[in-house]
Structure formats: structure tokens, C-alpha cells
C-alpha positions in Angstrom: 0.0 0.0 0.0 1.3 3.4 -0.7 2.0 6.1 1.8 -0.3 8.9 2.7 -3.3 6.5 2.7 -6.7 8.2 2.1 -9.9 7.8 4.1 -11.6 5.8 1.5 -8.4 3.5 1.3 -8.4 3.3 5.3 -12.2 2.3 4.9 -11.5 -0.7 2.5 -8.1 -1.8 4.6 -10.1 -2.0 7.8 -13.5 -3.2 6.4 -15.7 -0.5 7.7 -17.6 2.4 6.1 -15.9 5.8 5.3 -18.6 7.5 7.9 -16.8 5.1 10.6 -13.3 6.0 9.5 -14.3 9.7 9.8 -15.6 9.1 13.5 -12.3 7.3 14.6 -10.1 10.0 13.1 -12.0 12.7 14.4 -12.6 11.2 17.9 -16.4 11.2 17.4 -18.8 9.0 19.6 -20.8 6.3 18.3 -18.1 4.0 17.4 -16.8 0.4 19.0 -13.6 1.1 20.8 -11.9 -2.1 19.4 -13.0 -0.8 15.7 -11.7 2.5 16.4 -8.3 1.3 17.7 -7.9 -0.9 14.6 -8.7 2.3 12.4 -6.2 4.3 14.2 -3.4 1.7 14.0 -3.9 1.5 10.2 -3.9 5.1 9.9 -0.5 5.2 11.8 0.7 2.1 9.8 0.1 3.6 6.4 0.9 7.3 7.2 -2.4 8.8 7.0 -2.4 12.5 6.7 -5.5 14.7 6.8 -6.6 15.7 3.3 -8.9 18.4 3.1 -10.7 17.5 -0.2 -11.3 13.9 1.3 -12.6 15.5 4.5 -15.1 17.6 2.3 -16.2 14.3 0.6 -16.9 12.7 3.9 -18.7 15.8 5.5 -20.7 16.2 2.1 -22.3 19.5 3.6 -22.0 23.1 2.9 -20.3 25.5 5.5 -22.3 28.8 5.2 -20.6 32.0 6.4 -22.4 35.2 6.5 -20.4 38.7 6.3 -21.9 41.8 7.2 -20.1 45.0 6.4 -20.4 48.6 6.9 -21.8 50.5 3.8 -20.5 49.3 0.5 -20.0 52.8 -0.9 -16.9 53.1 0.6 -14.1 52.1 -1.7 -12.3 50.7 1.3 -15.4 48.3 2.1 -15.2 47.5 -1.6 -11.7 46.2 -1.5 -12.4 44.5 1.8 -15.4 42.6 0.1 -13.6 41.7 -2.9 -10.7 39.8 -0.5 -13.2 38.1 1.3 -15.1 36.6 -1.7 -11.6 35.7 -3.2 -10.9 33.9 0.1 -14.1 32.0 -0.1 -13.9 31.0 -3.8 -10.7 29.4 -2.8 -12.5 27.2 -0.7 -15.7 26.3 -2.9 -14.5 22.6 -3.4 -14.4 22.2 0.5 -18.1 23.2 0.7 -17.8 27.0 1.7 -20.6 29.3 0.7 -19.9 33.0 1.5 -23.1 35.5 1.4 -22.1 39.3 1.7 -24.8 41.7 3.3 -23.7 45.4 3.4 -25.4 47.7 5.7 -27.4 50.6 3.9 -26.5 53.2 6.6 -24.8 53.0 10.1 -27.9 51.6 11.7 -27.8 49.1 14.5 -31.3 47.9 14.0 -30.5 47.2 10.3 -27.5 45.2 11.4 -29.4 43.2 14.3 -32.1 42.4 11.8 -29.7 41.0 9.4 -27.7 39.0 12.2 -30.9 37.5 13.2 -32.2 36.7 9.7 -29.0 34.8 8.9 -28.8 33.0 12.1 -32.6 32.0 11.8 -31.6 30.7 8.3 -29.2 28.3 9.6 -26.0 30.2 9.1 -23.0 28.4 10.4 -20.9 31.7 11.2 -20.8 35.3 11.0 -18.1 37.8 10.2 -19.3 41.2 11.3 -18.0 44.9 10.8 -20.2 46.1 14.0 -22.3 49.0 14.9 -21.3 49.1 18.6 -24.7 49.4 20.1 -26.8 47.4 22.6 -29.0 46.4 19.9 -26.1 44.8 18.0 -24.6 43.3 21.1 -28.0 41.5 21.7 -28.2 40.2 18.3 -24.4 38.8 18.5 -25.6 37.2 21.8 -28.4 35.5 20.0 -26.2 34.1 17.1 -23.8 32.6 19.9 -26.7 31.0 21.7 -27.8 29.6 18.5 -24.6 28.0 17.9 -23.2 30.6 15.3 -19.6 31.5 15.3 -18.9 35.2 15.3 -15.6 37.1 14.5 -15.6 40.8 14.2 -13.5 42.8 12.0 -12.7 46.3 11.0 -15.0 47.7 13.8 -15.4 45.7 17.1 -18.3 45.3 19.1 -17.1 45.5 22.7 -18.5 43.3 25.6 -19.7 40.4 23.5 -18.5 36.8 23.3 -17.3 36.9 19.7 -14.2 34.5 19.0 -11.7 37.3 18.0 -11.4 40.5 16.1 -9.4 41.4 13.0 -8.5 45.0 12.3 -6.0 48.1 12.9 -5.1 49.2 16.4 -7.5 52.2 15.8 -6.3 54.4 18.7 -2.9 54.1 17.7 -3.8 55.0 14.1 -5.4 58.2 15.5 -2.2 59.1 17.4 0.0 58.6 14.4 -2.5 61.0 12.4 -2.5 63.6 15.3 1.3 63.6 15.5 1.8 63.9 11.7 -0.9 66.5 11.3 0.1 68.8 14.0 3.7 68.6 12.8 2.7 69.5 9.2 1.0 72.5 10.6 4.1 73.6 12.5 2.6 72.8 15.8 0.2 75.6 15.9 -3.3 76.6 14.5 -6.9 75.1 14.3 -7.9 71.8 13.4 -11.1 70.7 11.8 -12.0 67.0 12.3 -14.4 65.2 9.8 -15.9 62.4 11.7 -17.4 59.2 9.9 -20.0 58.0 12.4 -20.4 58.0 16.4 -22.2 54.6 16.1 -19.0 53.1 14.7 -16.3 52.0 17.4 -13.5 52.2 14.8 -14.2 55.8 14.0 -14.7 56.6 17.8 -11.2 55.1 18.8 -9.4 56.7 15.9 -10.7 60.1 17.1 -9.9 59.4 20.7 -6.3 58.5 19.6 -6.0 61.8 17.4 -7.6 63.9 20.1 -5.4 62.4 22.9 -2.0 63.5 21.0 -3.4 66.9 20.1 -4.3 67.5 23.8 -1.0 65.9 25.4 1.6 66.8 22.9 0.4 70.0 21.0 -0.7 72.8 23.4 -0.9 75.6 20.4 -3.3 73.5 18.1 -6.9 73.7 19.1 -9.6 71.3 17.6 -12.4 73.9 16.8 -15.1 71.6 14.8 -15.8 67.9 14.7 -18.3 67.0 12.1 -20.1 63.9 11.0 -20.0 62.7 7.3 -21.4 59.2 7.6 -18.7 58.1 5.0 -20.3 60.1 2.3 -18.2 62.3 0.0 -21.1 64.6 -0.6 -21.7 65.3 3.0 -17.8 65.6 3.5 -17.6 68.0 0.6 -20.5 70.4 2.1 -19.1 70.2 5.5 -15.5 71.0 4.5 -16.6 73.8 2.4 -18.7 75.5 5.2 -15.9 75.0 7.5 -13.4 76.6 5.6 -15.6 79.5 4.4 -16.6 80.2 8.0 -13.3 79.5 9.8 -10.4 81.4 8.1 -7.8 80.3 10.7 -8.3 76.6 9.8 -4.9 75.3 9.1 -5.5 71.6 9.5 -8.1 69.0 8.7 -8.1 65.4 9.7 -10.6 62.9 8.0 -11.3 60.1 10.3 -12.9 57.5 8.0 -14.3 57.8 4.5 -14.9 61.1 2.8 -11.3 61.8 1.6 -12.6 62.7 -2.0 -15.3 65.3 -0.8 -13.1 66.9 1.6 -10.0 67.2 -0.8 -12.2 68.6 -3.5 -13.5 71.3 -1.3 -9.9 72.1 0.0 -8.8 72.4 -3.4 -11.7 74.7 -4.6 -11.0 76.8 -1.6 -7.4 77.6 -2.8 -6.0 77.2 0.5 -4.2 73.9 0.2 -0.7 75.2 0.8 -1.6 76.6 4.3 -4.2 74.1 5.0 -2.8 70.6 6.0 -4.8 67.3 5.5 -4.1 63.8 6.8 -6.7 61.3 6.1 -7.3 57.2 5.9 -7.1 54.8 3.2 -6.6 55.0 -0.7 -9.5 55.9 -2.5 -10.3 57.5 -5.8 -8.6 61.0 -6.1 -5.9 60.0 -3.4 -3.2 59.7 -5.9 -4.3 63.1 -7.8 -4.5 64.9 -4.3 -1.4 63.7 -3.1 0.7 64.6 -5.9 -1.1 68.2 -5.8 -0.4 68.5 -2.2 -4.1 68.7 -1.2 -3.5 65.4 1.0 -0.4 65.5 2.9 -0.5 62.0 4.2 -2.8 59.0 4.2 -2.9 56.2 6.7 -3.7 52.7 5.2 -5.0 49.7 7.2 -4.8 46.6 4.9 -8.3 45.9 3.7 -7.1 42.5 2.0 -6.3 41.0 5.3 -9.3 42.5 7.0 -11.4 40.9 4.3 -9.6 37.7 3.9 -8.5 36.7 7.5 -12.0 36.5 9.2 -13.3 34.0 6.4 -9.8 32.0 6.9 -10.3 31.8 10.5 -14.0 30.9 10.5 -13.6 28.1 7.8 -10.5 26.8 9.7 -12.6 26.5 12.8 -15.7 25.1 11.2 -13.8 22.5 8.8 -10.7 21.7 10.6 -11.6 22.8 14.3 -8.7 24.7 14.6 -9.6 27.4 17.3 -8.3 31.1 16.6 -5.0 31.5 18.5 -5.4 35.3 19.6 -8.3 37.4 20.5 -7.0 40.3 18.2 -5.2 40.1 14.9 -3.7 43.3 14.2 -3.3 45.0 10.6 -0.9 47.4 9.5 -0.6 51.1 10.1 1.0 52.4 6.9 1.7 56.1 6.3 1.7 57.1 2.6 2.8 60.3 1.0 3.4 61.6 -2.4 6.8 60.1 -2.3 6.0 56.5 -1.3 2.5 55.4 -2.7 3.9 54.1 -6.2 3.6 50.2 -6.2 2.4 49.9 -2.5 -0.1 47.1 -2.2 -2.7 49.2 -0.5 -2.8 51.8 -3.3 -3.7 49.4 -6.3 
């Protein structure tokens, strides 16, 4: 007999069914101890090694993972989703089925409804970019009670029993942005902050990090306005345009989440880009042009590919191979990009 024997070959060697071999190899119940001993001895003798395709044939079932993302109008979310779909496509032969469900707004009730609908449909696992609210927490608790595995990504939901979170150290990202912007400003002046949504923990954590650095390290810089844009470039454009018109002493803009295109457009039209410095996040349409023109001074990337792919890999490995996540937190990178180093950067493709 050749080495690296398969499950069907072990079944023939030991005179039992494929299902019985599977129960023995995976330490399941409902198998005679002597039969189990015989199968394990044969597996050792003929150098059995687990094979995912063989296991998929034995299990003969679909593994269903649902992914709930923040609103898909953000280019960052589109990149993240594409990475998740690619990760799932690689596992189609192993029975994985992924469905993606973007939120239409930053609405906890909508997210909770999506979670409950997916759980009630029999979903095996959920990857969730969370709206951090009691409503979402209750829905996640419901999912876990119904034995659905839950991983959060990009924006965590605190005080839940999710398995782990995948995403950037957002407080640190905000600190980096604060340090950069204040130094670009010459360590003095007024700052306008364009917030994403107060409902999203990722946005809140970035803002906290940013404010902490401004307050502790730059006494001559004052944050004079914080406005939400709900990750909408049109809102970002209007609010940036208004603040630049009403506050002539603004000399710094920090875009916490999406809205780079709108804010950059307003700054460009104001004719004040040489005196107003701007730091933002991610690489979206117009970022390259705004970097080259000096509208955007720096942007901070957070690896959307890993944030999309890794939650799917973690959940699949758990459901298929029973491999538990090794960590509670899987951090992604904090990459500072300026006009001098964006060329060829993987996050800028």
C-alpha cells in the first residue's frame, strides 16, 4: 500500500464504512472502541495525513458563512469585500458558501435584523463589522446562543463573546494621524475633524487617539470643530466647504474615516491647500491626484485585503478543521503614505 493513505483506502483496509473511519479519526462518539483502535492503527501504519478534499467528500455538507459589512459605498469596504469573496472562492471545493450583506446606513437596528435573519436561516458563522450598540450586542448574543460562530473585523463590538477581532489598532492609528498633522501644521493653529459615524467603534477609537495626542503633545493646536460625514463624500464636501468658509484660521483637516474625496475637493476649490494641511485614511479614488497636488499631505492605510480575507479563513478553519483562533486580536498594519512612497504600494492598487 502506498504511503499517505486516504480515508476511502483506510475504509477498505479495515473493512468499515467511510463514515466510521471519519468518526475514528475525528474522535467522534458512536464507534466501537476496538474498531476505532483498528482504524487508528492502520492510519499510523500507512502514514495517513488529513486531506481537506477527502474530508469535504466525507462531510458532504455546505459550510455557510455570512459577512456583514459597513455601507459598501466606501472604496475601502469594496476592497475588503473583494478580498473576502476571493478567500471564499478558494474554498468552494471544500463546501464553503459565503454571502455578503452590506449595511445601507450606520444603523444598529438594520444590522441586528440582518444578524437574526442569517442566524434563523441556519448560518454556521458570521463575520461582522459592527455598529457598536446594545442592539447589535443583543443580536450577537442571540447568534452565539444559536451556535453560530462570530468574528468581528474592522470595527469591533465590545462586551460580546465573539471569537476574535481582525483590524487595525485604531487608537494608535489616530495617534499617528495626530502627530503627523500637528507637525505638518508647524505645531500651531486650528484643526477641523471630519468624523465618520459616532455609532462605529473604529471611528470613535481613531478620534480618541487623535485627540489624545493633540491634547497632550501640542498645546498650541486647537480642535475647533468635529462634524460627521457618515462616510459620504457629498456630505464631506459640503461640511468641509462650510468650515473653510466660516473659519479663516483653519490650518489642519483630519478625515477620520471615508470622505477623503469630498474633503479634498472642497480644500482644492478653496485655494487654501498650501496653508491647510490634510491627513486622512485609506487610498480611494482621487487620493493619488490629491497627494501629487499637495491637497492631501498623508494618508494612513489599514490593509483591507487582510481585513476581508482573514475573518473568512479563521471561521472556515474552525468549522472545517476545528482549529480555534490563536489570538483574541489580529492587528493589521498602520502604513503612512505620502506623495513620495505610494507608487507600487499594495494598498494603493
